[in-house]
DRENDRENKE-444749 format. One line per 10 residues: their letters; for each residue x, y, z of N, C-alpha, C. Coordinates in nm, 2 decimals, decimal comma. Atoms other than C-alpha are relative to their C-alpha. Layout:
BEGIN
A) X:Y:Z:X:Y:Z:X:Y:Z | ...
end
This chain:
BEGIN
MNRPTSTRSR) -0,04:-0,12:-0,07:3,13:4,71:8,54:0,15:-0,01:0,05 | -0,15:0,01:-0,04:3,49:4,63:8,57:0,07:0,12:-0,07 | -0,07:-0,12:0,04:3,68:4,95:8,54:0,15:-0,03:0,01 | -0,15:0,02:-0,01:4,05:4,95:8,46:0,06:0,08:0,12 | -0,06:-0,07:-0,12:4,23:5,03:8,79:0,14:0,06:-0,03 | -0,14:-0,05:0,03:4,57:5,09:8,62:0,00:0,15:-0,04 | 0,01:-0,14:0,05:4,46:5,43:8,46:-0,03:0,09:0,12 | 0,04:-0,08:-0,12:4,31:5,55:8,79:0,12:0,02:0,09 | -0,12:-0,01:-0,09:4,63:5,48:8,98:0,11:0,09:-0,06 | -0,10:-0,08:0,06:4,84:5,66:8,73:-0,03:0,15:0,01
VPGFSQASSL) 0,05:-0,13:0,00:4,64:5,98:8,72:0,03:0,07:0,13 | -0,03:-0,07:-0,12:4,66:6,07:9,09:0,15:0,01:0,03 | -0,14:-0,01:-0,02:5,04:6,00:9,10:0,06:0,11:-0,09 | -0,05:-0,10:0,09:5,10:6,22:8,80:-0,05:0,14:0,05 | 0,05:-0,12:-0,05:4,88:6,49:8,95:0,08:0,05:0,12 | -0,08:-0,04:-0,12:5,08:6,49:9,28:0,14:0,05:-0,04 | -0,13:-0,05:0,05:5,41:6,52:9,09:0,00:0,13:-0,07 | 0,02:-0,13:0,07:5,28:6,80:8,88:-0,02:0,11:0,10 | 0,02:-0,10:-0,10:5,16:6,99:9,18:0,12:0,03:0,08 | -0,12:-0,02:-0,07:5,48:6,94:9,36:0,10:0,08:-0,08
FSLLLFLVFV) -0,09:-0,07:0,09:5,68:7,06:9,06:-0,04:0,15:-0,01 | 0,05:-0,14:0,01:5,46:7,37:9,03:0,03:0,08:0,12 | -0,03:-0,07:-0,12:5,50:7,45:9,39:0,14:0,03:0,02 | -0,15:-0,03:-0,01:5,88:7,42:9,38:0,04:0,11:-0,10 | -0,02:-0,10:0,10:5,88:7,63:9,06:-0,04:0,14:0,06 | 0,05:-0,13:-0,06:5,67:7,90:9,24:0,10:0,04:0,11 | -0,10:-0,03:-0,10:5,91:7,88:9,54:0,13:0,06:-0,05 | -0,12:-0,06:0,06:6,21:7,94:9,32:-0,02:0,14:-0,05 | 0,03:-0,13:0,05:6,04:8,23:9,16:-0,01:0,10:0,11 | 0,01:-0,09:-0,11:5,96:8,39:9,50:0,14:0,03:0,06
LCALFTIMIG) -0,14:-0,02:-0,05:6,32:8,34:9,62:0,08:0,09:-0,09 | -0,07:-0,09:0,09:6,46:8,50:9,31:-0,05:0,14:0,01 | 0,06:-0,13:-0,02:6,22:8,79:9,35:0,05:0,07:0,13 | -0,05:-0,06:-0,13:6,33:8,84:9,72:0,14:0,04:-0,02 | -0,14:-0,04:0,01:6,70:8,83:9,63:0,01:0,12:-0,09 | -0,01:-0,12:0,09:6,64:9,08:9,35:-0,04:0,13:0,08 | 0,04:-0,11:-0,08:6,46:9,31:9,59:0,11:0,04:0,10 | -0,11:-0,03:-0,10:6,74:9,28:9,85:0,12:0,06:-0,06 | -0,11:-0,06:0,07:7,01:9,35:9,60:-0,03:0,14:-0,05 | 0,04:-0,13:0,04:6,82:9,64:9,46:-0,01:0,10:0,11
SRVYENIQQK) 0,00:-0,09:-0,11:6,77:9,79:9,80:0,14:0,04:0,05 | -0,14:-0,03:-0,04:7,14:9,77:9,88:0,06:0,10:-0,10 | -0,05:-0,09:0,10:7,22:9,94:9,55:-0,06:0,14:0,02 | 0,06:-0,13:-0,02:6,97:10,21:9,62:0,06:0,07:0,13 | -0,06:-0,06:-0,12:7,11:10,26:9,97:0,14:0,06:-0,02 | -0,14:-0,05:0,04:7,47:10,30:9,83:-0,01:0,13:-0,08 | 0,02:-0,12:0,08:7,35:10,55:9,57:-0,05:0,12:0,09 | 0,05:-0,10:-0,09:7,16:10,74:9,84:0,11:0,06:0,09 | -0,11:-0,04:-0,09:7,46:10,75:10,07:0,10:0,09:-0,08 | -0,09:-0,08:0,09:7,69:10,88:9,78:-0,06:0,14:-0,03
NNDIFSQDTS) 0,07:-0,13:0,02:7,43:11,15:9,70:0,00:0,09:0,12 | -0,01:-0,08:-0,12:7,42:11,26:10,06:0,14:0,05:0,03 | -0,14:-0,05:-0,02:7,80:11,28:10,08:0,03:0,11:-0,10 | -0,03:-0,11:0,10:7,82:11,48:9,76:-0,08:0,13:0,03 | 0,08:-0,12:-0,04:7,54:11,71:9,87:0,07:0,07:0,12 | -0,07:-0,06:-0,12:7,72:11,77:10,21:0,13:0,07:-0,04 | -0,12:-0,06:0,04:8,05:11,84:10,04:-0,02:0,12:-0,09 | 0,03:-0,12:0,09:7,91:12,07:9,77:-0,06:0,11:0,08 | 0,06:-0,11:-0,08:7,70:12,26:10,02:0,11:0,06:0,09 | -0,10:-0,06:-0,08:8,00:12,30:10,25:0,09:0,09:-0,08
VAYIKNKIRQ) -0,09:-0,09:0,08:8,22:12,44:9,97:-0,08:0,12:-0,04 | 0,08:-0,12:0,03:7,93:12,67:9,86:-0,01:0,09:0,11 | 0,01:-0,08:-0,12:7,89:12,79:10,21:0,13:0,08:0,02 | -0,13:-0,07:-0,02:8,27:12,87:10,24:0,02:0,10:-0,11 | -0,01:-0,10:0,11:8,27:13,04:9,90:-0,08:0,12:0,02 | 0,09:-0,12:-0,03:7,98:13,26:10,00:0,06:0,09:0,11 | -0,06:-0,08:-0,11:8,15:13,36:10,32:0,12:0,08:-0,05 | -0,12:-0,07:0,06:8,47:13,45:10,13:-0,04:0,11:-0,09 | 0,05:-0,11:0,09:8,28:13,65:9,87:-0,06:0,12:0,08 | 0,05:-0,11:-0,09:8,11:13,85:10,15:0,11:0,08:0,05
GDRAGQISVR) -0,10:-0,07:-0,07:8,43:13,95:10,31:0,13:0,01:-0,08 | -0,12:0,00:0,08:8,68:13,94:10,02:0,05:0,14:-0,03 | -0,07:-0,12:0,03:8,90:14,24:10,03:0,15:-0,03:0,01 | -0,15:0,03:0,00:9,28:14,25:9,98:0,05:-0,01:0,14 | -0,05:0,01:-0,13:9,44:14,12:10,29:-0,09:-0,04:0,11 | 0,09:0,04:-0,11:9,13:14,02:10,48:-0,02:-0,15:0,01 | 0,01:0,15:-0,01:9,14:13,65:10,40:0,13:-0,06:0,03 | -0,13:0,07:-0,03:9,41:13,44:10,56:-0,03:-0,14:0,06 | 0,01:0,13:-0,06:9,47:13,09:10,68:0,10:0,00:0,12 | -0,09:0,01:-0,12:9,62:13,05:11,03:-0,01:-0,14:0,06
EMEGQPVLCI) -0,01:0,12:-0,07:9,73:12,76:11,24:-0,05:0,04:0,15 | 0,06:-0,03:-0,13:9,51:12,78:11,56:-0,03:-0,14:0,07 | 0,03:0,13:-0,08:9,50:12,50:11,83:0,04:-0,12:-0,09 | -0,05:0,12:0,07:9,69:12,27:11,59:-0,08:-0,03:-0,13 | 0,07:0,03:0,12:9,46:12,30:11,29:-0,01:0,12:-0,09 | 0,01:-0,12:0,09:9,43:12,52:10,98:-0,14:0,06:0,02 | 0,12:-0,07:-0,02:9,16:12,79:11,03:-0,01:0,11:-0,11 | 0,02:-0,11:0,09:9,02:13,02:10,76:-0,05:0,12:0,08 | 0,03:-0,12:-0,08:9,02:13,37:10,90:-0,05:0,11:-0,10 | 0,06:-0,11:0,09:8,80:13,65:10,74:-0,01:0,12:0,09
ADLSLSYGDV) 0,00:-0,12:-0,08:8,87:13,99:10,89:-0,12:0,09:-0,05 | 0,11:-0,09:0,04:8,56:14,22:10,89:0,03:0,14:0,04 | -0,04:-0,14:-0,03:8,70:14,57:10,87:-0,12:0,10:0,00 | 0,12:-0,09:-0,01:8,35:14,72:10,82:-0,06:0,01:0,14 | 0,05:0,00:-0,13:8,26:14,63:11,17:0,10:0,04:0,10 | -0,10:-0,03:-0,09:8,59:14,71:11,32:0,00:0,15:0,03 | -0,01:-0,14:-0,04:8,63:15,04:11,51:0,11:0,02:0,11 | -0,11:-0,02:-0,10:8,92:15,18:11,71:0,10:-0,11:0,01 | -0,09:0,12:-0,02:9,13:14,90:11,86:-0,07:-0,13:-0,01 | 0,08:0,13:0,00:8,85:14,64:11,83:-0,02:-0,04:-0,15
SYETYIYERD) 0,02:0,05:0,13:8,86:14,43:11,52:-0,07:-0,14:0,01 | 0,08:0,13:0,00:8,63:14,13:11,43:0,04:-0,09:-0,11 | -0,03:0,10:0,10:8,70:13,81:11,25:-0,09:-0,11:0,01 | 0,08:0,12:0,00:8,51:13,51:11,14:0,10:-0,12:-0,03 | -0,09:0,12:0,01:8,69:13,17:11,18:-0,09:-0,11:-0,05 | 0,07:0,11:0,05:8,58:12,88:10,97:0,10:-0,12:0,00 | -0,09:0,11:-0,02:8,73:12,54:11,05:-0,09:-0,13:0,02 | 0,06:0,13:-0,02:8,65:12,17:11,10:0,03:-0,04:0,15 | -0,02:0,05:-0,14:8,59:12,04:11,46:-0,10:-0,11:0,02 | 0,08:0,12:-0,03:8,47:11,69:11,55:-0,09:-0,04:-0,11
GWLTELFTST) 0,08:0,04:0,11:8,35:11,62:11,20:-0,10:0,10:-0,05 | 0,09:-0,10:0,04:8,16:11,94:11,16:0,07:0,13:-0,05 | -0,04:-0,13:0,05:8,22:12,26:10,96:-0,05:0,10:0,11 | 0,04:-0,08:-0,12:8,22:12,52:11,24:0,04:0,15:-0,03 | -0,03:-0,14:0,02:8,21:12,90:11,24:0,00:0,07:0,14 | -0,01:-0,09:-0,12:8,31:13,15:11,51:0,02:0,14:-0,04 | -0,01:-0,14:0,02:8,25:13,52:11,48:0,03:0,07:0,13 | -0,05:-0,05:-0,12:8,44:13,71:11,74:0,09:0,12:-0,02 | -0,11:-0,10:0,00:8,65:14,01:11,83:0,13:-0,06:0,03 | -0,13:0,07:-0,01:9,02:13,93:11,82:0,04:0,00:0,14
DSGLTLADGI) -0,05:0,00:-0,14:9,06:14,01:12,19:-0,11:-0,06:0,09 | 0,11:0,05:-0,09:8,75:13,83:12,32:0,04:-0,12:0,09 | -0,04:0,11:-0,09:8,93:13,53:12,46:-0,07:-0,13:-0,04 | 0,07:0,12:0,04:8,70:13,28:12,28:0,10:-0,10:-0,07 | -0,08:0,10:0,06:8,86:12,95:12,16:-0,08:-0,07:-0,11 | 0,07:0,08:0,10:8,77:12,72:11,87:-0,11:-0,09:0,05 | 0,11:0,09:-0,06:8,56:12,51:12,11:-0,13:0,08:0,01 | 0,12:-0,08:-0,02:8,32:12,81:12,13:-0,08:0,02:-0,13 | 0,06:-0,02:0,13:8,23:12,79:11,76:-0,13:-0,07:-0,01 | 0,13:0,05:0,03:7,89:12,71:11,62:0,01:-0,10:-0,12
PVMECPGVEF) 0,00:0,10:0,11:7,86:12,38:11,42:-0,10:0,05:-0,11 | 0,08:-0,05:0,11:7,72:12,47:11,07:-0,06:-0,12:-0,07 | 0,05:0,12:0,07:7,70:12,13:10,90:0,10:-0,11:0,01 | -0,09:0,11:-0,01:7,85:11,79:10,91:0,09:-0,01:-0,12 | -0,10:0,00:0,11:8,17:11,78:10,70:0,14:-0,03:0,05 | -0,13:0,03:-0,06:8,47:11,59:10,81:0,12:0,03:-0,09 | -0,13:-0,01:0,08:8,83:11,66:10,70:0,01:0,12:-0,08 | -0,01:-0,12:0,08:8,83:12,03:10,59:0,14:0,06:0,03 | -0,13:-0,07:-0,02:9,17:12,20:10,53:0,00:0,12:-0,10 | -0,01:-0,12:0,08:9,25:12,54:10,39:0,15:0,03:-0,02
EILTPEESRP) -0,14:-0,05:0,03:9,57:12,68:10,22:-0,01:0,11:-0,10 | 0,00:-0,11:0,10:9,64:13,00:10,04:0,12:-0,02:-0,09 | -0,11:0,03:0,10:9,85:12,95:9,72:0,02:0,13:-0,08 | -0,04:-0,10:0,10:10,04:13,20:9,51:0,07:-0,07:-0,12 | -0,05:0,09:0,10:10,08:13,00:9,19:0,10:0,06:-0,09 | -0,10:-0,07:0,09:10,28:13,26:8,99:0,09:0,09:0,08 | -0,09:-0,08:-0,08:10,59:13,41:9,15:0,00:0,14:-0,06 | 0,00:-0,13:0,06:10,57:13,70:8,90:-0,12:0,09:0,04 | 0,13:-0,07:-0,04:10,22:13,79:9,03:-0,03:-0,03:0,15 | 0,03:0,03:-0,14:10,22:13,79:9,41:-0,14:0,05:0,04
DLRLLEIRMD) 0,14:-0,05:-0,04:9,88:13,97:9,41:-0,10:-0,11:-0,04 | 0,09:0,11:0,03:9,73:13,65:9,25:0,00:-0,10:0,11 | 0,00:0,10:-0,11:9,62:13,44:9,54:-0,12:-0,09:-0,02 | 0,10:0,09:0,00:9,41:13,13:9,55:-0,02:-0,07:0,13 | 0,03:0,08:-0,12:9,24:12,97:9,85:-0,04:-0,14:-0,05 | 0,03:0,14:0,03:9,24:12,60:9,82:-0,07:-0,07:0,12 | 0,08:0,07:-0,10:8,97:12,40:10,01:0,01:-0,15:-0,03 | -0,01:0,15:0,02:9,04:12,03:10,06:-0,09:-0,07:0,10 | 0,08:0,08:-0,08:8,80:11,78:10,19:0,03:-0,15:-0,03 | -0,03:0,14:0,01:8,83:11,41:10,24:-0,07:-0,06:-0,13
GVQPARIRLM) 0,06:0,07:0,11:8,79:11,22:9,91:-0,06:0,09:-0,11 | 0,06:-0,09:0,10:8,70:11,53:9,70:0,12:0,08:-0,06 | -0,10:-0,09:0,07:8,90:11,72:9,44:0,00:0,14:0,06 | 0,00:-0,13:-0,07:9,02:12,05:9,60:-0,07:0,10:-0,08 | 0,07:-0,12:0,06:8,81:12,36:9,53:0,10:0,12:0,02 | -0,08:-0,12:-0,01:9,00:12,68:9,45:-0,08:0,12:-0,02 | 0,07:-0,12:0,02:8,87:13,03:9,49:0,11:0,11:-0,01 | -0,10:-0,11:0,03:9,06:13,34:9,35:-0,04:0,11:0,10 | 0,02:-0,11:-0,10:9,10:13,61:9,62:0,03:0,13:-0,07 | -0,01:-0,13:0,06:9,07:13,97:9,53:0,13:0,07:0,04
SAEEGGQA) -0,12:-0,08:-0,03:9,37:14,20:9,51:-0,04:0,15:0,01 | 0,03:-0,14:-0,01:9,39:14,58:9,57:-0,04:0,06:-0,13 | 0,02:-0,06:0,13:9,39:14,65:9,20:-0,14:-0,03:-0,05 | 0,14:0,04:0,04:9,05:14,47:9,16:-0,11:0,06:0,08 | 0,11:-0,06:-0,09:8,87:14,69:9,41:0,01:-0,04:0,14 | -0,01:0,04:-0,14:8,98:14,52:9,72:0,08:0,11:0,07 | -0,07:-0,10:-0,08:9,11:14,74:10,00:0,14:-0,05:0,05 | -0,13:0,05:-0,04:9,48:14,71:10,07:0,02:0,00:0,15
end
């Protein structure tokens, strides 16, 4: 009944090394999976942030375009410098009566696209406007690209990091009121 002790002593040592290797291999697999998930979540977060920025900018431009189309008559759309910043002014002649005229001001204040509807003699300032949506860095400018056609006017809307949007304003010949 003498059993060989040399084979018995080899098997447990081999089994421990095999178990340790398998455990290390599993640990490496888990770490790789965690790093992949962390990198994927950062990529998703960046994509989501860019989508939110694009949505905010596109919605802001669409809002401004809609306001302009509602009040676009010849001479009713202008850009003024008020309190040191460019302000889009839309005169509302349909509501005006006698000496009282109404205007809508659209501008950027504290990182928000802001609107103020008021009579011209109300005494309200840009601080009294209502924030519409978050949208930093909005500027307006009216361009006349062709000197031979002074009735052709474009409103250019510039936002931080976005290609400027241009809207063609109506002239008296197109049905706008002079």
